[in-house]
Backbone bond lengths (Angstrom), bond angles and torsions (degrees), N, CA, C in turn:
res aa  C-N    CA-C-N  psi(-1)  N-CA   C-N-CA  omega(-1)  CA-C   N-CA-C  phi
1 X - - - 1.424 - - 1.665 106.67 -
2 X 1.321 113.20 161.99 1.458 117.72 177.76 1.591 105.92 -84.97
3 X 1.356 107.49 168.75 1.503 110.94 -178.99 1.464 107.42 -114.11
4 X 1.283 120.02 27.35 1.464 121.86 -178.39 1.559 107.20 -68.56
5 X 1.326 115.06 136.11 1.395 117.53 -174.05 1.499 110.10 -66.10
6 X 1.401 117.07 145.95 1.466 119.28 -178.71 1.488 110.01 -87.26
7 X 1.268 120.73 151.64 1.463 125.72 -176.18 1.516 109.31 -65.24
8 X 1.271 119.91 150.68 1.413 120.95 178.70 1.727 100.72 -103.07
9 X 1.398 110.57 145.90 1.460 110.77 -172.76 1.601 105.48 -157.85
10 X 1.369 111.32 145.07 1.408 116.41 171.66 1.525 115.21 -80.64
11 X 1.289 113.94 -4.19 1.461 118.80 -177.62 1.504 117.27 -110.16
12 X 1.416 112.62 -29.35 1.430 118.28 -177.50 1.549 112.31 -135.20
13 X 1.393 116.54 157.33 1.424 122.74 155.51 1.506 104.02 -106.50
14 X 1.334 115.56 133.55 1.391 122.94 -176.52 1.561 108.96 -104.44
15 X 1.298 112.83 130.00 1.520 121.25 -174.40 1.652 104.33 -118.69
16 X 1.304 120.34 125.85 1.356 119.53 166.11 1.549 115.25 -83.08
17 X 1.254 123.55 110.70 1.383 126.52 -174.39 1.523 110.61 -74.44
18 X 1.280 112.85 -58.91 1.549 120.14 172.54 1.580 103.00 -133.25
19 X 1.194 116.11 176.08 1.479 119.03 -179.95 1.484 110.71 -63.25
20 X 1.405 117.15 118.29 1.454 121.21 177.93 1.498 114.64 93.60
21 X 1.384 116.34 6.74 1.420 119.41 -177.31 1.498 110.72 -135.04
22 X 1.307 121.36 122.59 1.500 121.81 -172.01 1.535 105.42 -131.84
23 X 1.306 107.14 139.97 1.534 118.30 168.86 1.476 110.59 -99.51
24 X 1.334 117.11 129.62 1.441 123.05 174.00 1.442 110.81 -98.36
25 X 1.285 120.43 108.03 1.442 122.15 -168.42 1.561 106.56 -109.13
26 X 1.306 120.91 127.13 1.427 119.88 -169.67 1.452 116.58 -64.28
27 X 1.331 115.20 152.52 1.505 122.60 166.10 1.526 106.14 -97.11
28 X 1.277 121.40 125.74 1.487 122.08 -172.86 1.638 112.60 -58.15
29 X 1.325 116.83 -25.78 1.496 114.18 -178.73 1.463 110.96 -89.67
30 X 1.395 118.70 -5.59 1.490 121.07 173.81 1.421 115.28 -79.61
31 X 1.264 120.53 -167.63 1.522 125.24 -169.45 1.644 109.58 -118.04
32 X 1.225 114.94 14.76 1.518 116.93 -177.25 1.554 111.47 -85.73
33 X 1.268 122.66 -37.72 1.485 130.51 172.90 1.464 113.75 63.63
34 X 1.328 116.85 -22.87 1.553 115.67 169.55 1.545 110.15 -142.58
35 X 1.322 114.81 159.25 1.419 123.06 -177.35 1.506 113.10 -69.66
36 X 1.279 111.03 160.66 1.498 116.03 174.23 1.481 111.12 -145.40
37 X 1.377 118.22 -175.22 1.414 119.69 -177.92 1.533 106.37 -148.35
38 X 1.345 112.24 158.68 1.467 124.13 176.45 1.487 111.25 -128.67
39 X 1.274 124.14 127.66 1.449 123.84 -176.24 1.586 107.61 -129.20
40 X 1.272 117.16 126.46 1.513 122.64 171.47 1.453 109.11 -87.68
41 X 1.175 122.85 105.56 1.522 126.19 176.68 1.496 112.01 -75.27
42 X 1.409 119.08 -11.66 1.490 116.87 179.07 1.544 102.48 118.29
43 X 1.366 121.80 -66.53 1.453 124.97 179.25 1.427 111.16 -115.21
44 X 1.340 121.02 10.41 1.400 123.36 177.49 1.510 111.90 -154.21
45 X 1.297 120.40 160.32 1.453 121.86 -179.66 1.533 113.53 -124.32
46 X 1.270 114.06 145.73 1.488 117.63 -173.44 1.549 108.30 -135.48
47 X 1.287 108.89 142.38 1.527 118.97 176.46 1.565 111.21 -119.60
48 X 1.332 111.87 133.99 1.483 117.42 -175.97 1.672 107.26 -104.92
49 X 1.306 116.40 109.97 1.397 121.03 -176.90 1.641 114.68 69.25
50 X 1.310 112.89 135.89 1.583 119.54 -173.66 1.464 114.63 -101.68
51 X 1.312 117.44 -0.93 1.440 123.41 -178.55 1.494 117.72 68.78
52 X 1.303 117.49 -165.42 1.385 125.46 -166.06 1.507 118.77 -92.24
53 X 1.333 118.27 -16.62 1.413 127.02 -174.71 1.487 115.35 -142.24
54 X 1.435 113.96 140.52 1.499 117.31 172.23 1.555 111.25 -48.85
55 X 1.340 117.08 -36.78 1.603 120.50 -177.06 1.392 109.65 -62.75
56 X 1.340 120.21 -46.31 1.518 121.66 -176.80 1.462 107.41 -73.35
57 X 1.414 121.07 -33.47 1.408 117.79 175.01 1.439 118.14 -67.44
58 X 1.237 116.93 -34.29 1.469 116.90 173.29 1.462 115.30 -70.87
59 X 1.332 119.20 -28.40 1.472 124.42 168.71 1.675 105.04 -62.03
60 X 1.264 114.43 -47.24 1.450 120.11 -171.40 1.601 110.10 -67.07
61 X 1.292 113.60 -42.88 1.530 115.76 174.61 1.431 113.36 -63.35
62 X 1.392 118.45 -41.20 1.482 118.28 -179.76 1.498 113.88 -69.03
63 X 1.388 114.49 -29.46 1.425 117.38 174.84 1.466 111.47 -67.15
64 X 1.323 116.81 -43.54 1.444 124.32 179.87 1.574 111.92 -59.43
65 X 1.343 110.93 -43.39 1.488 117.61 179.51 1.515 113.17 -65.24
66 X 1.427 112.38 -40.05 1.490 119.64 177.84 1.562 110.52 -65.95
67 X 1.303 116.34 -43.10 1.467 118.81 -173.29 1.522 111.98 -75.70
68 X 1.315 114.06 -35.39 1.493 113.91 -173.39 1.593 110.31 -100.78
69 X 1.358 117.86 -11.18 1.384 118.66 -174.45 1.535 119.72 71.09
70 X 1.387 115.45 16.03 1.459 119.20 -178.10 1.590 108.07 -148.37
71 X 1.355 116.39 159.79 1.522 119.35 170.62 1.557 109.15 -55.67
72 X 1.292 109.58 167.69 1.533 120.94 173.15 1.526 104.89 -81.91
73 X 1.279 114.44 124.00 1.535 118.66 179.51 1.562 106.98 -96.67
74 X 1.206 120.06 -35.59 1.575 121.70 -170.32 1.536 108.81 -133.98
75 X 1.286 115.94 138.11 1.529 127.38 162.78 1.348 109.57 -122.75
76 X 1.396 105.71 138.87 1.578 119.17 174.69 1.460 112.73 -115.64
77 X 1.311 117.37 127.67 1.499 120.55 175.22 1.524 106.93 -102.91
78 X 1.346 114.54 121.76 1.505 118.52 177.18 1.466 116.44 -68.35
79 X 1.403 117.34 -31.05 1.379 117.89 -176.00 1.617 105.59 -168.23
80 X 1.294 119.72 178.92 1.466 119.77 -173.30 1.545 118.93 -91.39
81 X 1.342 118.65 2.23 1.442 122.05 178.08 1.541 110.26 -59.90
82 X 1.263 117.51 141.01 1.489 121.97 -170.55 1.509 114.97 -66.03
83 X 1.476 114.06 -25.02 1.395 116.89 179.29 1.560 111.68 -78.53
84 X 1.293 118.37 5.82 1.347 123.62 178.67 1.542 115.14 -123.36
85 X 1.412 114.33 -7.71 1.472 118.69 -173.74 1.472 111.37 -136.32
86 X 1.300 124.64 -10.30 1.431 123.15 178.86 1.562 110.99 -60.77
87 X 1.203 113.27 -38.81 1.501 118.20 178.83 1.533 114.08 -58.95
88 X 1.354 116.12 -12.78 1.630 118.14 -179.50 1.519 108.42 -57.87
89 X 1.348 118.65 -29.78 1.395 125.73 -172.15 1.581 114.80 -52.09
90 X 1.364 116.46 -31.95 1.401 122.90 -175.16 1.515 115.61 -85.65
91 X 1.303 117.94 -4.23 1.360 124.56 174.14 1.522 116.73 -97.37
92 X 1.359 114.88 125.93 1.506 116.62 -176.76 1.490 107.98 -90.94
93 X 1.344 111.87 -170.20 1.480 121.84 -166.61 1.532 108.21 -68.65
94 X 1.369 123.03 -15.80 1.376 117.75 175.09 1.463 117.28 -79.69
95 X 1.342 117.15 -0.82 1.440 122.46 172.22 1.611 106.93 -107.96
96 X 1.410 116.76 125.85 1.398 115.57 -178.79 1.563 110.62 -96.87
97 X 1.338 114.55 128.90 1.332 121.78 -174.78 1.594 110.52 -103.79
98 X 1.405 116.88 137.91 1.469 122.99 -171.91 1.443 106.67 -130.49
99 X 1.337 116.18 146.86 1.309 127.54 172.48 1.544 116.06 -159.40
100 X 1.310 125.02 173.80 1.518 121.37 174.75 1.537 107.74 -71.32
101 X 1.334 113.09 161.45 1.435 120.71 178.19 1.428 112.57 -59.69
102 X 1.248 120.76 -43.16 1.449 123.96 -178.98 1.476 113.68 -69.06
103 X 1.347 118.83 -38.70 1.467 124.30 -178.91 1.505 105.49 -65.81
104 X 1.279 119.10 -41.17 1.431 117.58 179.96 1.530 115.20 -64.14
105 X 1.396 115.13 -39.82 1.353 125.73 176.31 1.663 110.19 -55.59
106 X 1.282 111.13 -51.62 1.518 118.14 175.15 1.464 115.13 -61.86
107 X 1.316 120.34 -40.55 1.494 124.64 174.66 1.541 110.98 -64.27
108 X 1.312 121.60 -42.06 1.412 123.83 175.30 1.530 118.49 -63.96
109 X 1.386 111.20 -25.43 1.394 118.63 178.02 1.527 113.73 -88.30
110 X 1.365 115.52 -35.49 1.539 119.79 -171.10 1.441 116.80 -109.00
111 X 1.306 120.79 -21.57 1.477 117.23 -163.04 1.524 109.12 -74.73
112 X 1.351 122.29 -35.90 1.407 123.77 -178.87 1.594 110.26 -58.75
113 X 1.367 115.26 -42.45 1.403 117.92 -175.24 1.602 107.08 -76.94
114 X 1.355 123.66 -27.65 1.406 129.93 172.48 1.515 108.21 -61.40
115 X 1.250 113.91 -46.65 1.539 114.80 179.25 1.407 116.38 -64.01
116 X 1.346 122.01 -38.60 1.376 128.68 177.85 1.512 109.63 -66.55
117 X 1.325 117.67 -41.99 1.442 125.28 -179.99 1.557 107.46 -64.13
118 X 1.361 117.78 -42.27 1.428 130.63 -172.77 1.589 105.05 -63.94
119 X 1.367 112.69 -45.83 1.557 119.54 -174.99 1.448 104.95 -76.48
120 X 1.267 123.89 -20.28 1.500 121.26 174.91 1.578 112.49 -83.00
121 X 1.290 113.95 -36.21 1.481 120.85 -173.44 1.464 112.50 -68.47
122 X 1.362 120.43 -44.71 1.454 120.75 -169.40 1.568 118.80 -72.16
123 X 1.454 112.02 -29.04 1.533 109.16 176.14 1.460 112.39 -73.36
124 X 1.444 114.63 -28.80 1.403 116.74 174.77 1.430 113.28 -70.90
125 X 1.349 117.52 -32.88 1.486 122.02 -177.88 1.685 106.35 -73.00
126 X 1.354 112.41 -33.13 1.430 112.77 -179.03 1.557 109.40 -71.57
127 X 1.301 116.69 -35.86 1.439 117.37 179.29 1.495 113.52 -63.76
128 X 1.402 110.80 -39.40 1.562 115.73 177.52 1.456 110.98 -63.37
129 X 1.312 118.66 -51.29 1.493 117.09 -173.61 1.478 110.38 -72.27
130 X 1.355 123.69 -26.58 1.469 127.16 164.40 1.525 115.98 -49.75
131 X 1.386 110.30 -49.81 1.443 119.38 179.01 1.415 111.33 -65.44
132 X 1.348 121.59 -44.80 1.388 128.93 -179.97 1.528 112.52 -60.64
133 X 1.378 112.69 -36.13 1.477 112.78 176.40 1.353 118.05 -71.17
134 X 1.385 114.44 -29.86 1.507 121.66 174.17 1.561 113.04 -68.77
135 X 1.273 114.57 -30.67 1.491 123.30 -175.04 1.469 109.67 -95.23
136 X 1.288 124.81 -1.55 1.414 129.43 -175.10 1.584 109.81 -57.97
137 X 1.334 113.50 138.95 1.442 120.51 -171.33 1.542 112.66 -84.93
138 X 1.428 116.74 -20.28 1.376 118.38 -173.52 1.590 103.43 -152.77
139 X 1.320 114.76 166.81 1.434 121.01 -172.51 1.511 113.06 -66.43
140 X 1.376 118.42 -37.92 1.398 122.77 173.61 1.606 114.20 -57.46
141 X 1.274 112.04 -44.48 1.483 116.12 175.75 1.504 113.91 -68.55
142 X 1.249 115.00 -38.77 1.495 119.37 176.39 1.621 111.14 -61.11
143 X 1.381 113.82 -40.47 1.489 115.21 -179.36 1.436 113.35 -72.64
144 X 1.285 119.19 -29.17 1.486 120.23 174.82 1.578 110.89 -71.31
145 X 1.242 119.53 -38.98 1.505 121.07 179.30 1.521 104.18 -71.26
146 X 1.335 120.10 -37.46 1.551 117.01 177.32 1.413 112.45 -59.34
147 X 1.399 113.24 -45.66 1.562 110.86 176.36 1.492 115.55 -63.03
148 X 1.286 119.36 -29.29 1.508 121.96 173.29 1.512 107.91 -65.54
149 X 1.277 117.82 -41.03 1.510 121.50 -175.45 1.572 107.09 -64.25
150 X 1.331 112.71 -43.73 1.569 113.25 -174.33 1.501 104.59 -69.94
151 X 1.308 122.00 -38.86 1.531 126.06 176.28 1.509 111.94 -52.83
152 X 1.436 113.25 -51.82 1.526 116.46 -175.24 1.548 105.15 -69.54
153 X 1.469 120.94 -33.62 1.398 112.72 179.18 1.583 120.21 -72.21
154 X 1.311 110.50 -23.96 1.457 120.23 173.11 1.483 113.06 -64.98
155 X 1.242 114.06 -41.11 1.448 122.92 174.37 1.555 110.97 -64.05
156 X 1.223 115.99 -50.37 1.547 121.84 -177.54 1.518 107.86 -62.34
157 X 1.378 115.40 -33.21 1.600 115.57 177.55 1.526 111.34 -62.39
158 X 1.419 120.54 -20.68 1.399 117.89 -176.48 1.539 112.07 -89.78
159 X 1.319 119.88 -5.22 1.441 123.56 -178.43 1.501 112.96 -46.32
160 X 1.309 119.62 -48.85 1.520 114.63 -174.99 1.498 111.00 -62.59
161 X 1.319 123.44 -19.76 1.496 118.41 178.96 1.484 114.58 -97.06
162 X 1.341 114.20 -1.98 1.503 118.26 -173.16 1.618 107.33 -94.35
163 X 1.345 110.05 118.06 1.444 116.04 -179.87 1.532 107.82 -160.41
164 X 1.258 115.06 166.21 1.520 118.85 -175.78 1.492 115.20 -64.33
165 X 1.281 122.20 123.60 1.419 123.52 178.28 1.584 103.17 -130.83
166 X 1.251 122.31 98.60 1.420 125.28 -179.44 1.473 112.42 -82.26
167 X 1.274 119.59 158.87 1.535 126.81 -179.24 1.598 102.12 -70.13
168 X 1.278 105.98 144.96 1.595 117.89 175.29 1.464 109.68 -84.51
169 X 1.241 122.74 -31.51 1.495 124.90 -171.66 1.466 114.22 -132.25
170 X 1.280 122.74 144.09 1.451 124.90 178.85 1.518 110.52 -123.00
171 X 1.227 112.12 167.38 1.515 122.18 173.01 1.508 115.80 -148.85
172 X 1.255 120.77 162.90 1.437 121.22 -174.37 1.521 117.17 -113.29
173 X 1.411 115.53 -27.78 1.513 119.84 -179.63 1.617 112.57 -129.75
174 X 1.375 107.42 -56.98 1.358 110.27 -173.02 1.575 109.42 -157.34
175 X 1.326 117.26 143.94 1.506 122.65 -178.71 1.403 106.24 -137.22
176 X 1.313 117.25 138.91 1.531 125.18 174.89 1.477 109.75 -104.97
177 X 1.373 116.89 138.11 1.501 124.15 161.83 1.446 108.02 -113.25
178 X 1.376 110.34 117.56 1.501 113.16 -173.14 1.550 103.63 -114.35
179 X 1.375 108.70 125.73 1.415 116.91 172.46 1.574 121.34 -119.51
180 X 1.189 123.23 -174.70 1.431 119.69 -174.89 1.607 110.73 -80.28
181 X 1.416 115.02 -19.27 1.465 117.75 171.48 1.377 116.79 -99.09
182 X 1.294 122.86 -29.39 1.485 123.93 -179.07 1.506 112.20 -162.32
183 X 1.288 116.18 168.54 1.530 120.27 173.08 1.539 106.75 -122.96
184 X 1.276 117.67 142.15 1.498 120.95 -177.22 1.532 102.18 -129.43
185 X 1.306 111.63 157.45 1.547 118.80 -177.22 1.597 108.50 -120.29
186 X 1.297 114.44 130.99 1.471 118.63 172.72 1.588 106.33 -100.80
187 X 1.178 116.12 113.19 1.525 120.24 -168.63 1.510 114.25 -129.34
188 X 1.309 115.64 137.27 1.541 124.01 175.49 1.551 107.14 -116.32
189 X 1.326 111.71 137.88 1.543 121.17 166.63 1.373 108.46 -111.81
190 X 1.426 117.80 27.10 1.504 115.82 178.20 1.536 108.18 98.55
191 X 1.345 113.77 -162.52 1.493 118.22 -176.19 1.672 109.65 -110.26
192 X 1.261 111.27 140.61 1.459 124.23 175.05 1.458 112.59 -132.99
193 X 1.333 113.62 -68.65 1.447 117.15 176.87 1.591 111.86 -73.04
194 X 1.383 114.49 -28.21 1.526 119.94 173.92 1.415 101.15 -139.30
195 X 1.349 112.28 -167.76 1.473 117.78 -177.13 1.464 112.35 -73.47
196 X 1.408 114.14 -17.96 1.452 114.54 179.01 1.525 104.46 -158.47
197 X 1.378 114.23 123.74 1.465 122.19 179.27 1.494 110.20 -130.97
198 X 1.379 113.36 147.12 1.518 119.40 -174.27 1.552 102.01 -131.13
199 X 1.387 109.37 152.04 1.449 121.96 174.33 1.464 111.91 -119.35
200 X 1.242 118.03 155.49 1.542 125.69 170.60 1.565 106.34 -103.05
201 X 1.344 111.41 116.76 1.470 115.00 -178.10 1.546 107.91 -113.71
202 X 1.271 118.00 128.95 1.414 124.06 168.50 1.488 106.94 -112.31
203 X 1.356 109.04 101.85 1.459 120.49 -174.04 1.418 117.03 -63.05
204 X 1.297 119.69 -49.85 1.465 129.45 177.99 1.449 112.46 -57.62
205 X 1.439 117.84 -42.96 1.395 124.85 -171.74 1.587 112.76 -89.18
206 X 1.352 111.93 -15.60 1.418 123.82 -179.11 1.667 108.24 61.68
207 X 1.143 111.27 51.45 1.488 124.03 174.00 1.550 115.41 -124.96
208 X 1.414 113.83 134.55 1.453 116.20 -177.45 1.544 99.10 -132.07
209 X 1.335 114.93 131.99 1.502 126.27 164.23 1.515 106.80 -92.27
210 X 1.188 127.51 109.30 1.422 133.75 -166.92 1.575 116.59 -84.85
211 X 1.439 112.21 -22.45 1.535 110.46 -166.02 1.523 104.91 69.53
212 X 1.339 113.04 -154.66 1.497 114.37 -173.30 1.499 112.90 -95.48
213 X 1.380 118.52 16.89 1.498 122.91 164.67 1.511 108.88 -59.77
214 X 1.275 117.63 -28.21 1.468 123.50 177.60 1.446 111.58 -125.95
215 X 1.315 121.92 126.76 1.466 126.02 166.36 1.591 109.24 -131.24
216 X 1.291 111.56 151.84 1.390 118.85 -171.61 1.506 110.84 -123.04
217 X 1.325 115.75 123.42 1.550 125.23 -175.66 1.576 107.38 54.54
218 X 1.372 111.05 37.06 1.485 118.66 175.77 1.622 104.52 -140.06
219 X 1.299 116.16 138.16 1.470 114.32 171.16 1.476 111.95 -79.14
220 X 1.288 116.18 125.29 1.485 116.93 -177.35 1.481 112.19 -76.66
221 X 1.243 114.94 160.82 1.481 123.99 -173.53 1.616 104.53 -95.08
222 X 1.296 117.46 125.27 1.527 116.36 -174.11 1.574 105.96 -101.90
223 X 1.257 126.16 -34.53 1.466 122.12 -160.23 1.468 122.13 -60.58
224 X 1.312 122.65 -13.83 1.449 125.54 -179.47 1.579 105.71 -91.64
225 X 1.296 124.45 -4.23 1.430 121.84 -168.35 1.494 111.44 -132.54
226 X 1.297 117.11 -151.70 1.497 125.99 -177.47 1.477 111.25 -133.54
227 X 1.263 122.26 107.69 1.531 122.46 -171.53 1.422 108.50 -65.42
228 X 1.242 126.92 -32.77 1.505 123.20 -179.17 1.475 109.89 -71.24
229 X 1.255 116.61 -41.66 1.514 122.96 175.73 1.598 110.48 -59.86
230 X 1.367 109.16 -41.72 1.445 113.53 178.94 1.381 116.35 -60.90
231 X 1.396 118.36 -42.34 1.364 119.42 176.17 1.516 113.74 -62.76
232 X 1.379 120.14 -31.46 1.498 122.98 179.94 1.485 104.61 -70.61
233 X 1.399 121.45 -35.56 1.486 115.48 179.39 1.432 111.36 -71.95
234 X 1.489 121.24 -38.01 1.412 113.63 -179.83 1.499 112.04 -67.92
235 X 1.344 118.72 -25.12 1.519 115.31 175.35 1.525 112.18 -69.45
236 X 1.337 116.86 -24.94 1.508 122.26 174.63 1.558 113.06 -74.81
237 X 1.396 112.91 -34.62 1.422 119.25 172.56 1.580 114.07 -65.90
238 X 1.339 112.49 -37.08 1.501 114.15 -177.61 1.511 107.89 -74.49
239 X 1.495 116.95 -29.08 1.452 116.84 179.60 1.620 112.75 -67.95
240 X 1.268 112.23 -17.36 1.485 113.76 176.77 1.585 115.52 -76.74
241 X 1.446 106.96 -15.53 1.484 112.32 174.54 1.471 113.84 59.27
242 X 1.342 117.96 55.28 1.541 121.52 178.31 1.482 110.25 -76.26
243 X 1.280 112.15 147.29 1.506 119.19 173.83 1.524 113.18 -85.50
244 X 1.303 111.54 -30.57 1.438 120.08 178.52 1.564 113.88 -136.78
245 X 1.296 111.67 131.90 1.506 118.72 179.02 1.445 114.56 -118.57
246 X 1.211 124.26 127.64 1.376 127.12 -175.48 1.516 105.96 -105.42
247 X 1.264 127.77 108.17 1.429 126.84 -169.00 1.549 104.38 -90.35
248 X 1.427 112.32 170.28 1.414 119.05 177.32 1.506 112.72 -67.36
249 X 1.417 114.30 -31.33 1.433 119.71 -176.80 1.565 104.47 -146.17
250 X 1.352 114.67 138.99 1.364 122.83 -175.26 1.454 115.13 99.36
251 X 1.385 111.71 179.25 1.520 118.24 -173.94 1.588 109.54 -78.09
252 X 1.378 112.36 167.82 1.407 119.10 171.18 1.471 114.44 -46.75
253 X 1.386 120.09 133.76 1.537 119.66 -172.80 1.577 109.99 -122.09
254 X 1.257 107.04 -177.98 1.536 117.06 175.00 1.528 100.25 -138.16
255 X 1.520 110.58 -179.23 1.468 115.85 -174.73 1.512 115.13 -61.59
256 X 1.377 116.91 -24.21 1.399 113.83 172.59 1.589 117.19 -58.88
257 X 1.376 110.81 -26.69 1.449 113.13 -178.78 1.642 107.57 -75.51
258 X 1.344 117.51 -27.38 1.399 120.54 178.01 1.498 108.71 -68.22
259 X 1.379 115.94 -39.60 1.469 120.28 177.56 1.489 112.26 -63.72
260 X 1.277 121.19 -38.27 1.422 131.08 -179.22 1.512 108.27 -63.18
261 X 1.395 116.90 -42.74 1.556 116.09 176.44 1.557 111.45 -72.14
262 X 1.382 115.20 -34.13 1.381 111.56 175.59 1.434 114.05 -64.53
263 X 1.310 122.50 -37.76 1.398 132.54 -176.17 1.757 98.90 -61.77
264 X 1.395 117.17 -49.46 1.400 118.65 -174.15 1.590 106.82 -59.72
265 X 1.288 121.69 -45.93 1.474 125.96 -176.14 1.460 110.83 -58.85
266 X 1.457 113.89 -51.17 1.395 122.81 177.83 1.515 114.47 -54.34
267 X 1.339 114.03 -49.93 1.440 119.43 -177.52 1.485 114.64 -63.39
268 X 1.358 114.70 -32.84 1.481 114.35 -179.50 1.499 110.42 -83.73
269 X 1.346 118.60 -25.53 1.505 119.32 166.62 1.459 115.37 -61.95
270 X 1.270 113.11 -36.15 1.510 120.49 -179.68 1.627 108.82 -71.24
271 X 1.302 110.58 -42.21 1.464 114.23 -177.45 1.577 109.20 -66.20
272 X 1.225 114.95 -40.62 1.524 121.19 -179.87 1.508 108.70 -61.66
273 X 1.425 114.65 -47.69 1.560 116.14 176.78 1.570 115.72 -62.02
274 X 1.283 112.18 -32.78 1.475 113.48 -175.89 1.557 111.56 -86.27
275 X 1.244 116.41 -18.90 1.515 119.23 -171.30 1.524 115.03 -122.20
276 X 1.357 114.72 37.44 1.517 118.75 -172.64 1.425 112.14 -57.65
277 X 1.323 123.21 -30.97 1.422 119.98 -176.76 1.530 111.56 -93.08
278 X 1.156 122.32 -1.71 1.541 123.00 -176.17 1.642 104.36 -87.15
279 X 1.333 111.70 153.16 1.473 122.76 165.67 1.456 109.27 -73.45
280 X 1.393 115.07 154.91 1.517 116.51 179.85 1.577 113.05 -68.21
281 X 1.374 114.61 -26.19 1.435 115.21 -177.87 1.577 110.97 -67.77
282 X 1.338 119.11 -13.76 1.360 120.97 178.00 1.531 119.01 -87.82
283 X 1.293 110.58 -5.65 1.551 123.47 -178.75 1.541 108.95 -102.75
284 X 1.353 109.10 142.34 1.462 119.12 177.70 1.557 114.59 -107.19
285 X 1.313 126.04 151.00 1.353 123.68 169.51 1.524 113.33 -69.29
286 X 1.370 113.36 152.48 1.559 114.93 177.42 1.371 113.92 -50.62
287 X 1.379 120.51 147.96 1.435 119.75 -174.55 1.477 108.41 -67.31
288 X 1.322 126.23 -25.71 1.603 121.98 -179.56 1.380 113.29 -70.82
289 X 1.296 120.22 -5.08 1.509 120.19 179.94 1.585 110.06 -96.34
290 X 1.335 119.03 5.70 1.342 118.83 176.02 1.346 115.40 -57.21
291 X 1.379 122.63 130.96 1.508 129.77 -179.44 1.634 109.62 85.68
292 X 1.285 120.21 -3.51 1.412 116.61 -176.61 1.585 107.26 -75.84
293 X 1.307 112.51 155.57 1.420 123.67 175.56 1.568 110.88 -74.54
294 X 1.342 113.66 159.64 1.504 121.92 175.99 1.528 106.00 62.55
295 X 1.342 114.46 43.28 1.434 119.71 173.98 1.609 117.97 -59.53
296 X 1.335 110.60 -28.94 1.459 114.08 179.47 1.460 114.60 -68.72
297 X 1.385 120.07 -13.01 1.381 124.25 175.35 1.521 113.32 -60.68
298 X 1.300 120.21 -30.71 1.494 124.75 -171.12 1.551 106.57 -55.91
299 X 1.340 121.47 -51.84 1.440 118.80 -172.97 1.467 112.90 -64.89
300 X 1.302 115.33 -38.13 1.554 116.76 176.01 1.527 113.21 -65.11
301 X 1.390 112.52 -40.73 1.416 116.58 179.87 1.656 108.06 -61.17
302 X 1.438 116.39 -49.43 1.455 113.73 -177.32 1.589 109.94 -65.32
303 X 1.277 117.04 -37.84 1.435 117.74 177.07 1.548 116.82 -52.61
304 X 1.446 111.27 -46.87 1.375 117.96 175.86 1.585 113.22 -65.04
305 X 1.275 119.90 -45.27 1.338 124.04 179.15 1.655 113.55 -60.93
306 X 1.293 112.63 -43.54 1.399 117.21 179.70 1.481 110.48 -65.25
307 X 1.269 118.68 -35.58 1.499 120.51 178.52 1.546 112.42 -69.23
308 X 1.416 110.09 -31.43 1.412 114.28 175.71 1.455 108.27 -64.93
309 X 1.307 124.06 -47.12 1.554 124.78 -169.54 1.579 101.32 -75.86
310 X 1.243 124.14 -39.01 1.390 121.17 -173.57 1.579 110.31 -69.49
311 X 1.293 119.79 -19.66 1.476 124.47 -175.32 1.454 110.11 -89.26
312 X 1.412 117.16 -8.47 1.445 120.60 -176.32 1.531 107.87 -73.38
C-alpha cells in the first residue's frame, strides 16, 4: 500500500484497504450517517454512496480528489434511503451517477417529498433542543442539549445545497467499471433491505461495499424490504468469500458479521412466528444485540414482521 497521508475529517475516518481503495467510516458526531467508499480505477475515480448530507458529501468528494489526483467520474447509489443518496446533490453533470432501475424509480417518486419533510423537521428540532438547553437542570444536561443544537444547526446550514439529484444511468443485474488499474463490479441480487439493493464488488481484492445489507453492531431496519430475500442475498455475499466487508453502518467487517446479521433476521422471524398474538412491547431483542446502535429499530422490525405473519 501507499503511505499517502489520509485526509482528516469531521465526518469520516478514512481507511486504505488496499492500494487505491478506501473505506470512509462515519464519525458519529458528523453528518454522514452512513459509510462510503472511494476507488481509484487507475484512469478514473469512483465513489460508493454519497451519505446523508451535502456537507459530508463535499468532504468525501474532496478526499477522493486528493487521494486519486482527479475529479470523481462515477458515483454509485446502493439503495434509495436518504442517508445514502442525499449527498448526490453536490455532484454536477460531469459526475455520472448509477443505480438499479428500481432504486431510481423509487428515488424519483420519494426523494423530493423527503427533502421537503427534512427541511421542515430540522428547524422544529432545533427549536425544541434550544428550549431544552435553556431549561436544563444541570450543566451536563445543558451541554448535551447544546451539542444537539449545534448538530441541528449544522444540518440546516446545508439546506441551500440539498436538492434532488437523480442517477443518470441504471442497470438490472451487473455492471462493470473497467480502469487501467482495476475492474470493479456493481451487482444487485434483488431487494432485501429495500426493494432493490446493490453492492460494490472488487473481485481481485476480495472487498465488498455492502450498503445497508450489512450493518455491524447496529440493529438493521427491516420494514422497507423482505427478510427472507435478505437472507438469500447474504448467502450470496458469503459465497463471494470477501476478505473485507464495508457495511452501511458500523466498522469494517468480516464474514462473521454477515453471519451475525443472518442470525438477527432469523431470530426475529422466529419470534414473530411464535408470538403472533403479542404486542411488540412484550418482546425483547436478542441478548447478543446488547449495546448495539439503532436499538429503537427492534420495535419497528417486530411490528413489521408480526403484521406480515398475521396477514398470511
